C-alpha positions as CSV (number, residue, x, y, z in Angstrom):
1,M,35.0,-17.2,3.0
2,F,31.3,-17.8,2.4
3,N,28.5,-15.9,4.0
4,Y,26.3,-18.7,5.3
5,G,23.6,-16.3,6.7
6,L,23.0,-14.8,3.2
7,I,22.8,-18.3,1.6
8,S,20.4,-19.5,4.3
9,V,18.2,-16.4,3.7
10,V,18.2,-17.1,-0.1
11,I,17.3,-20.8,0.5
12,F,14.5,-19.7,2.9
13,F,13.0,-17.4,0.3
14,I,13.2,-20.0,-2.5
15,F,11.5,-22.6,-0.2
16,L,8.8,-20.0,0.7
17,F,8.3,-19.2,-3.0
18,F,7.8,-22.9,-3.9
19,L,5.5,-23.4,-0.9
20,I,3.3,-20.5,-1.9
21,S,3.3,-21.7,-5.5
22,F,2.3,-25.2,-4.4
23,Y,-0.5,-23.7,-2.3
24,N,-1.8,-21.6,-5.1
25,S,-1.8,-24.5,-7.6
26,N,-5.1,-25.9,-6.1
27,F,-3.5,-29.4,-5.9
28,F,-5.7,-30.4,-3.0
29,S,-8.9,-29.2,-4.7
30,N,-8.1,-31.2,-7.9
31,M,-7.3,-34.2,-5.8
32,L,-10.6,-34.2,-3.8
33,S,-12.9,-33.7,-6.8
34,S,-12.7,-33.9,-10.5
35,N,-15.4,-31.3,-10.9
36,E,-14.3,-28.2,-12.9
37,N,-16.3,-25.8,-10.7
38,I,-14.4,-26.7,-7.6
39,L,-11.9,-23.8,-8.3
40,I,-14.8,-21.4,-7.9
41,W,-15.4,-22.6,-4.4
42,A,-11.7,-22.7,-3.5
43,S,-11.2,-19.1,-4.5
44,S,-11.5,-16.1,-2.1
45,F,-14.9,-15.4,-3.7
46,E,-17.3,-17.7,-1.9
47,C,-20.6,-16.2,-3.1
48,G,-20.8,-18.4,-6.2
49,F,-19.8,-16.2,-9.2
50,V,-16.9,-17.0,-11.4
51,G,-14.0,-14.9,-10.0
52,H,-11.3,-15.7,-12.6
53,L,-13.4,-14.2,-15.4
54,L,-14.0,-11.0,-13.6
55,K,-11.3,-8.4,-14.2
56,I,-11.2,-5.6,-11.7
57,N,-8.6,-2.8,-11.6
58,N,-8.1,-2.2,-7.8
59,F,-5.8,0.9,-8.3
60,S,-7.6,4.1,-7.6
61,N,-6.1,7.5,-8.4
62,G,-8.2,9.2,-5.7
63,I,-6.9,6.9,-3.0
64,F,-3.4,7.3,-4.2
65,I,-3.5,11.1,-4.1
66,L,-5.2,11.0,-0.7
67,L,-2.4,8.7,0.6
68,V,0.3,11.0,-0.8
69,F,-1.2,14.1,0.9
70,F,-1.8,12.2,4.1
71,V,2.0,11.4,4.2
72,V,2.8,15.0,3.5
73,F,0.5,16.4,6.1
74,D,1.9,13.8,8.6
75,L,5.4,15.0,7.8
76,E,4.2,18.6,8.3
77,V,2.8,17.8,11.8
78,S,6.0,16.0,12.8
79,L,8.1,19.0,11.7
80,L,5.9,21.4,13.6
81,L,6.1,19.3,16.8
82,N,9.9,19.2,16.6
83,A,10.3,22.9,15.7
84,I,10.9,23.9,19.3
85,F,13.8,21.6,19.7
86,Q,15.6,22.7,16.5
87,V,18.5,25.0,17.1
88,D,18.9,26.0,13.5
89,F,15.1,26.6,13.0
90,I,15.5,30.4,12.4
91,K,18.1,29.8,9.6
92,N,15.9,27.3,7.8
93,L,12.6,29.2,8.3
94,V,12.4,30.2,4.6
95,Y,12.6,26.5,3.6
96,Y,10.0,25.6,6.2
97,Y,7.6,28.3,5.0
98,F,8.1,27.1,1.5
99,F,7.1,23.6,2.7
100,I,4.0,25.0,4.4
101,F,3.1,26.8,1.2
102,L,3.4,23.6,-0.8
103,V,1.2,21.8,1.7
104,A,-1.4,24.6,1.5
105,I,-1.4,24.3,-2.3
106,G,-1.9,20.6,-1.9
107,F,-4.8,21.2,0.5
108,V,-6.4,23.6,-1.9
109,F,-6.0,21.0,-4.7
110,E,-7.8,18.5,-2.5
111,V,-10.6,20.8,-1.8
112,I,-11.0,21.7,-5.5
113,S,-10.9,18.0,-6.5
114,G,-13.6,17.1,-4.0
115,F,-11.5,15.0,-1.7
116,V,-12.3,17.2,1.3
117,S,-15.9,18.2,2.0
118,W,-17.5,19.8,5.0
119,V,-20.8,18.4,6.0
120,N,-23.3,20.6,7.7
């Protein structure tokens, strides 16, 4: 009738959410000291500057593009290693060459964008 496994998982995640919220509320820091600057020392920035006034965008387009191309090159290598064991490899050779062509275009884009550089 009822799926007790699903209910227990939902209750666990609700409990986990409230536990994390309680931890992030700095309840213990406010209890130990009434000083307003205690939140600076309780943050992950322990070098003394005010971390909550600093706005940093951690998303980088360069890292994202590099990540996407790494996944594509990794997929290409895994396809090349398994090409020997594929029975229908000859039938799908046109699609595979098209995929290699797209990977080559991506590599040329990386070289033009400056992500890949060869050091002498």
